[in-house]
C-alpha positions as a printed Julia matrix, in Angstrom:
400×3 Matrix{Float64}:
  75.72  126.45   97.21
  76.58  122.96   98.41
  75.75  122.03  102.02
  78.58  122.41  104.5
  79.1   119.66  107.04
  78.26  120.7   110.61
  81.17  121.93  112.66
  81.62  120.0   115.89
  85.25  120.65  116.73
  86.11  123.58  119.0
  88.87  125.97  118.03
  92.31  124.64  118.95
  94.91  127.11  120.26
  94.39  129.51  117.33
  91.01  131.15  116.66
  89.34  129.55  113.62
  91.8   126.62  113.52
  90.39  123.22  114.42
  92.35  120.48  116.18
  92.62  118.3   113.06
  94.1   121.16  111.05
  96.68  121.98  113.7
  97.69  118.36  114.27
  97.94  117.67  110.53
 100.18  120.72  110.32
 102.45  119.16  112.96
 102.35  115.87  111.03
 103.55  117.6   107.87
 106.2   119.52  109.81
 107.76  116.35  111.22
 107.39  114.47  107.94
 109.08  117.26  106.0
 111.92  117.33  108.51
 112.36  113.61  107.85
 112.07  113.87  104.05
 114.21  116.99  103.64
 116.95  115.48  105.8
 117.42  112.98  102.98
 116.29  114.63   99.73
 119.41  116.8    99.19
 121.83  113.97  100.03
 120.26  111.06   98.13
 121.86  112.08   94.79
 125.24  112.34   96.54
 124.75  108.96   98.22
 123.8   107.37   94.9
 126.75  108.74   92.94
 129.52  109.04   95.52
 128.79  105.99   97.71
 126.97  103.53   95.42
 128.67  104.66   92.2
 125.43  105.08   90.25
 125.6   107.1    87.0
 123.72  110.39   86.71
 121.02  108.94   84.46
 120.06  106.61   87.33
 119.47  109.65   89.58
 117.08  111.04   86.99
 115.41  107.65   86.5
 114.78  107.21   90.22
 113.34  110.69   90.7
 111.22  110.4    87.56
 109.68  107.09   88.65
 109.21  108.36   92.21
 107.45  111.6    91.28
 105.4   109.95   88.55
 104.14  107.4    91.07
 103.14  110.15   93.52
 101.23  112.05   90.81
  99.23  108.99   89.72
  98.37  107.88   93.25
  97.06  111.31   94.29
  94.03  111.09   92.02
  93.36  107.42   92.81
  93.49  107.87   96.6
  91.45  111.09   96.49
  88.75  109.38   94.42
  88.66  106.31   96.65
  88.44  108.42   99.83
  85.29  110.03   98.38
  83.81  106.64   97.47
  84.41  105.21  100.95
  83.65  108.41  102.86
  86.88  107.92  104.82
  90.07  110.02  104.85
  92.09  108.98  107.9
  92.99  105.43  106.76
  94.61  106.82  103.6
  96.51  109.38  105.67
  97.8   106.74  108.09
  98.85  104.33  105.35
 100.48  107.07  103.26
 102.58  108.51  106.06
 103.49  105.02  107.33
 104.82  103.9   103.93
 106.93  107.05  103.66
 108.28  106.53  107.18
 109.29  102.93  106.49
 111.19  103.98  103.37
 113.72  106.04  105.34
 115.58  103.31  107.25
 115.36  100.99  104.21
 117.86  103.25  102.44
 120.4   102.56  105.19
 120.56   98.96  103.97
 120.98   99.84  100.29
 124.29   98.72   98.78
 123.08   98.78   95.18
 121.06  101.55   93.54
 117.91   99.46   92.77
 117.28   99.27   96.52
 117.3   103.08   96.68
 114.85  103.07   93.78
 112.59  100.76   95.78
 112.79  102.95   98.86
 112.07  106.15   96.9
 109.18  104.42   95.12
 107.72  103.45   98.51
 108.2   106.98   99.84
 106.47  108.67   96.89
 103.77  105.98   96.73
 103.0   106.89  100.33
 102.93  110.59   99.46
 100.49  109.9    96.65
  98.22  107.84   98.91
  98.02  110.48  101.64
  98.05  113.88   99.94
  94.56  114.27   98.46
  92.84  112.53  101.39
  94.76  114.69  103.88
  93.85  117.9   102.05
  90.22  116.78  101.91
  90.35  116.05  105.66
  91.65  119.57  106.28
  88.79  120.95  104.18
  86.28  118.74  106.03
  87.53  120.09  109.37
  87.9   123.77  108.47
  85.0   126.25  108.71
  84.15  127.74  105.31
  85.16  131.24  106.38
  88.53  129.97  107.67
  89.37  127.59  104.83
  92.22  129.63  103.36
  93.59  130.3   106.84
  93.55  126.56  107.61
  95.35  125.56  104.4
  97.77  128.47  104.91
  98.69  127.36  108.43
  99.23  123.81  107.2
 101.52  125.04  104.43
 103.48  127.22  106.84
 104.11  124.31  109.21
 104.98  122.03  106.29
 107.52  124.53  104.97
 109.1   125.05  108.39
 109.92  121.34  108.23
 111.48  121.88  104.81
 113.73  124.56  106.34
 114.73  122.5   109.38
 115.34  119.19  107.57
 118.42  120.2   105.54
 119.84  122.02  108.57
 119.58  118.86  110.68
 121.14  116.85  107.85
 124.11  119.2   107.62
 124.6   119.02  111.4
 124.32  115.21  111.55
 126.68  114.64  108.62
 129.18  117.07  110.14
 129.06  115.34  113.54
 129.25  111.81  112.08
 131.87  112.38  109.39
 129.35  111.98  106.53
 127.73  108.8   107.81
 124.82  108.67  105.35
 123.44  105.37  106.62
 123.12  106.71  110.16
 121.37  109.79  108.74
 118.83  107.53  107.01
 118.14  105.74  110.3
 117.77  108.98  112.27
 115.37  110.4   109.66
 112.91  107.68  110.7
 112.41  109.29  114.14
 110.51  112.46  113.1
 108.53  110.34  110.61
 107.52  108.05  113.49
 106.33  111.07  115.49
 104.07  111.95  112.55
 102.4   108.53  112.6
 101.8   108.71  116.36
 100.18  112.13  115.95
  97.84  110.87  113.22
  96.78  107.69  115.01
  96.08  109.26  118.41
  95.23  112.91  117.76
  93.5   113.14  114.36
  89.77  112.45  114.41
  87.39  111.97  111.51
  83.69  112.7   111.3
  81.82  110.04  109.41
  81.17  111.08  105.81
  78.44  109.77  103.54
  80.15  107.54  100.9
  79.72  108.74   97.33
  79.6   105.61   95.18
  78.77  107.65   92.07
  81.95  109.75   92.04
  84.32  109.03   89.14
  87.54  110.26   87.59
  85.61  112.16   84.92
  86.13  115.92   84.87
  82.65  116.27   83.34
  81.1   115.62   86.77
  82.36  119.0    87.97
  81.06  122.48   87.21
  82.38  125.03   84.77
  84.45  127.03   87.28
  86.49  124.02   88.43
  87.19  122.99   84.84
  88.36  126.51   83.95
  90.55  126.79   87.05
  92.06  123.37   86.32
  92.85  124.44   82.74
  94.48  127.65   83.95
  96.49  125.73   86.56
  97.69  123.25   83.91
  98.81  126.08   81.61
 100.7   127.69   84.47
 102.29  124.38   85.51
 103.49  123.82   81.94
 105.89  126.74   82.46
 106.67  126.05   86.12
 109.74  123.84   85.73
 111.7   122.22   88.56
 113.39  124.57   91.02
 116.62  122.85   89.98
 116.71  125.28   87.04
 116.65  128.25   89.41
 119.6   126.75   91.27
 121.47  126.08   88.0
 120.78  129.61   86.78
 122.13  131.02   90.04
 125.37  129.05   89.64
 125.44  130.16   86.0
 125.84  133.77   87.11
 128.57  132.98   89.65
 126.86  132.0    92.91
 128.65  129.25   94.85
 126.86  125.99   95.62
 126.81  126.77   99.35
 125.33  130.21   98.7
 122.7   128.72   96.4
 121.6   126.29   99.11
 121.33  129.2   101.53
 119.28  131.08   98.93
 116.94  128.11   98.72
 116.56  128.18  102.5
 115.68  131.89  102.19
 112.98  130.91   99.67
 111.51  128.36  102.08
 111.59  130.84  104.97
 109.72  133.44  102.88
 107.22  130.76  101.87
 106.73  129.68  105.49
 106.27  133.23  106.74
 103.9   134.19  103.93
 101.6   131.16  103.61
  99.53  131.67  106.76
  98.74  135.39  106.24
  98.15  134.74  102.52
  95.61  132.06  103.41
  93.85  134.43  105.81
  93.88  137.19  103.19
  92.3   134.85  100.64
  89.4   134.32  103.06
  88.84  138.08  103.07
  89.4   139.19   99.47
  89.01  135.92   97.56
  91.3   133.21   96.18
  91.19  134.62   92.65
  92.94  137.84   93.66
  95.74  136.02   95.53
  96.29  133.55   92.71
  96.39  136.42   90.2
  99.08  138.21   92.17
 100.94  134.94   92.64
 101.1   134.33   88.88
 102.32  137.88   88.26
 104.98  137.64   90.99
 106.15  134.35   89.47
 106.43  136.04   86.06
 108.42  138.92   87.53
 110.82  136.55   89.31
 111.35  134.46   86.16
 112.01  137.59   84.09
 114.49  138.6    86.8
 116.29  135.26   86.51
 116.34  135.56   82.72
 117.79  139.1    82.66
 119.83  139.0    85.88
 122.78  141.41   85.37
 124.69  140.36   88.52
 124.63  137.58   91.06
 123.68  139.97   93.88
 120.09  139.85   92.59
 119.8   136.11   93.27
 119.07  136.61   96.99
 116.05  138.96   96.65
 114.73  136.95   93.7
 114.65  133.76   95.78
 112.93  135.62   98.63
 110.26  137.02   96.28
 109.87  133.56   94.78
 108.88  132.4    98.28
 106.12  135.02   98.29
 104.79  133.62   94.99
 104.63  130.15   96.56
 102.82  131.53   99.61
 100.23  133.2    97.37
  99.45  130.1    95.3
 100.19  126.73   96.94
  97.76  126.58   99.87
  95.41  129.13   98.29
  95.12  126.99   95.15
  93.99  123.97   97.16
  91.46  126.05   99.07
  90.21  127.42   95.73
  89.66  123.88   94.4
  87.64  123.0    97.51
  85.54  126.15   97.05
  84.57  125.11   93.55
  83.38  121.53   94.09
  80.74  119.66   96.14
  81.96  118.48   99.55
  81.48  114.77   98.67
  83.82  115.11   95.66
  86.62  117.04   97.36
  89.11  114.2    97.44
  88.64  113.44   93.74
  88.87  117.11   92.72
  92.03  117.65   94.78
  93.5   114.45   93.31
  92.78  115.57   89.74
  94.29  118.99   90.52
  97.43  117.53   92.11
  97.92  114.93   89.36
  97.29  117.27   86.42
  99.64  119.97   87.66
 102.25  117.43   88.78
 102.38  115.76   85.36
 102.62  119.15   83.63
 105.57  120.15   85.81
 107.41  117.06   84.51
 106.79  118.24   80.93
 107.74  121.79   81.94
 111.11  120.55   83.18
 111.75  118.67   79.93
 110.88  121.79   77.91
 113.08  123.94   80.16
 116.03  121.59   79.65
 115.64  121.72   75.88
 115.32  125.52   75.87
 118.41  125.83   78.08
 120.42  123.47   75.86
 119.48  124.83   72.44
 118.7   128.51   73.04
 120.36  129.64   76.25
 120.14  129.6    80.04
 117.75  132.57   79.99
 115.2   130.89   77.71
 113.36  128.66   80.23
 112.62  131.69   82.35
 111.24  133.79   79.51
 109.03  130.83   78.59
 107.9   130.33   82.21
 107.12  134.03   82.61
 105.03  133.95   79.4
 102.9   131.03   80.6
 102.42  132.73   83.98
 101.25  135.97   82.35
  98.9   134.0    80.09
  97.52  132.2    83.15
  96.97  135.51   84.95
  95.09  136.94   81.95
  92.89  133.84   81.66
  92.2   133.9    85.41
  91.17  137.55   85.15
  88.91  136.99   82.15
  87.43  133.53   82.66
  87.0   133.09   86.41
  84.14  134.88   88.2
  85.2   137.83   90.32
  82.92  136.82   93.17
  84.42  134.75   95.98
  82.5   131.53   95.59
  82.12  129.36   98.67
  80.46  126.21   97.39
  82.2   123.61   99.57
């Protein structure tokens, strides 16, 4: 058992939820509103307004996501070395906020690349330090609940963002540049919340922490391996959308299905986090992997497009069972002064594998059939569930 930092914060509005956790949830909500207002329309802006070819869209997103993945481990490690989390959170969210209005001044696609690079660089800087700050603030017995609430609030922003974008574009006759400017406003709210309402207890700097996985115990290494195997079959959600259109769902209906997925994720994350505090992370992750496998088999064998709606909803339940719970699980398995580094390694490893998973899925789709990526993804999920069942201890370890 590693020592737990003393708890000084009183509960804030919700029993077991500290002020930092709640405010960081609001920060993610407003930031996701800002980001998701733009994410669905950036490819359209690039191709229809700036005349960029499709390969440029892929290039920009590849560079952007790769940057985020690399920075997550670096910032997490450095936050452990310095014993500080809040500066990384402020800088990360500020860089992402600045990137929004910059796109309004883009008249050639390299400027969009620069803005997206800045946005994802900011995401990489903030993510691991923010998650470590949540873990630092949350009581051990409420850790899953705290991560679950944060994920719920984050996902609510992902639901609201596209809705606001649709409304703004409708009211402004598709004025993308005005949309980019307006997206800065919720991002600005996020920065104000961090600066004035997020506090940080002084941590003891850990100058000895490194990027080496060998510094961690056996359970973290095994869970990381299982997570990497699962991520290698967890391709981009774009393939779910393409598969839905492949069986006859209209683009508008697919976007609505994706909103259904986010709603299910938002509704499920908080209770799933609380449940993981009671019965253990391992059980929730196991069910999450199996639900993922069932959904992917459903997409592979889908006999009619009517099944797309429930499959997307169940897919949201998978996300609720694994996303926040997985981060809480990582924190359980490592010493408190190495949380940022461990979360960074986890985020980076799984993020890089998802890139490879998407490449594999594209090749399987092209050379075997549209069902193939989903059979492959289901197989890796089932393998991950079996390994989790066999290799990870059944006991609910609280070592943070």
